[in-house]
C-alpha positions, 0 to 999 in steps of 0.5 A: 104250589109250584104254579101258584107261588113264584118263589123268586117273588117270595124271596123278594118279599122277605128281603126287600123293604118295598112291599115286603119285610125288608129283612136283608142286611137287618139285625132283626125283622118280623115275618108273617105267613099270610096271603096278604104278602104272598097272594096265589096266582090263581085259586086252586079250583080254577087251576084244577079245572085247567089240569090235563087229566087222563081220559075218564079220570075224575079225581076229587079236587085237592084241598090245598087251603090253609085251613087243611094243609096249613101253609107255611113260609120256609126261610133259610138265612145266616148271620154275616159280619156287617161291613161299613160299606156293605149296605144294600144299594140300588142303581137305575140305568135308563134306556136313553143313557150311554152307560151307568157305573157301579163302583166300590171303594178300594178293598171291596167288590160288587155283590149283585143281589138283584137285577130287573129289566122292564118298568115298575115305576111310571116316573122313573127315567123318561115319563110313560105315554098316556097309554101306559097301563101299570097292570098290563105292562107289568104282566107283559114284562113278567112274560117277556123278560126272564129276570133270572137271565137279567141277573146273569147278564149283569153278573156274569162275564159273558154279559157285563161281568159285574160280580166280584169286580170293583167297577163295571158299566151297565147299559139298558138296551134290548141288545143285552135284554131281548124280549121273548115276544113283542107287546103287540103279539102278546096283547093279541093272546092276552086280549083273547083270554080277556074276551073268553073270560068276559073281562071288560078292557080297552081293546088298544094294546098298552104302550110298554116301550119305555123300560129301564134296568134296575140293579141292587147290589152291595160292596163286600170285603174282597178276600184272598179266597173269595174269587168267583170260580166255575166248574163243569160236571159232564154227564159222562163223568162219575162225579166232580169235586168242589173243594175249598182250603181249610178255614173257608167254605163253599158259597154256591152262587149259580147252577145251571143244567142244560147246555150253552156251549156246543164245545163243552164236554162231549160234542153235540150232534149235527141236529143240535140247534143253539137257539131251539135247544136254549128255548127247550132248556129254559122250558125244561129246567127250572134253574132255581131248582138246579141251584137248590139241588146243588146247595141243599142237603135234602134231595141234593148235594148239600154243597152250601157252607161245606169245605168239599162236596161231589157233583153228578150231572144226571137226570136222576137229580135234574129231571126235565119238565118234559121230553124234547119231542113233546115240547117240539110238537107245541113249539112247532105249532107256535112257529107255524102259527107265526109263519116262521120258517124252520126245520121240521125235525126236532133238535137234538138237545140230549147232550147236557152238563151241569155248570156251577159258579161258586166262591170260597168264603171265610168261615165265621162263627156266626155265618152258619146257614139256619 
């Protein structure tokens, strides 16, 4: 299920009007738990063929079908006070524009709910070329741009810093949103996959060069206690407390486990490499899971909508997907294949911390998480 369903897409289907149920900021909406709305990335049989099993191990194929395991849609929501200006809005920044302004009326601040860099609409901004391909370009954008990072860049101070501001400027530029890989290099690998599966396709790479930044936001009431705050829990600390004043509660907006700042908490070793360690942390830790551990009661700290909670930066709560040594073996092979010069020794990415962004919001009778 972790492989087959991108839960960021699941959330988008529930929230958004386009191709979904459009529940966000509605008084009422209907949900249907159906593969028509939530298609799997691959059938379970195809996924099972590619699973790496121990030598001489031939366990039976798991039955993850809806007929036996009864798939369901699990949704968390709360009812919040409707404000006059709090309707969802959407703004597109084209790559040929100097900047685009997001702005709220006095007494209100920006709440950035979604940001994507790439292209879904061929008619948005400047037109696409005749070698634009909606399917392959969408695949490329999904591969090349981590939209969780896109949202962070729009929201956080080390990007455009729009969250909880009355006004901010956006620029749709690769300087802010660098691609993970060029479309040409990605196409070489994709073409090989298509050839191996005997899929007929055009041999020329698609033109996915025309991109834009799309941001969804709303203007929400500014409250005295609603300023965005940030706390760091170091791995050598017993626990770190988050706390709000009486009558307010924690709203956890972001949580990341890993390291971006070499000077935070204990110092890094001489074998620390900021770029390679960042690549490793992006691979090893799903920050959607990190946020869930901080927010939720089940298997986590249960901070969301509490007045106080304790955090611990430990691998017991945030296990890595793989060790840095095993990841480095594969990464080194990629770098060798692309003729990139690098140190052959693995980077030291062992010193990590937990970073949590939150705000204290007014507790309302109807605002409980359901």
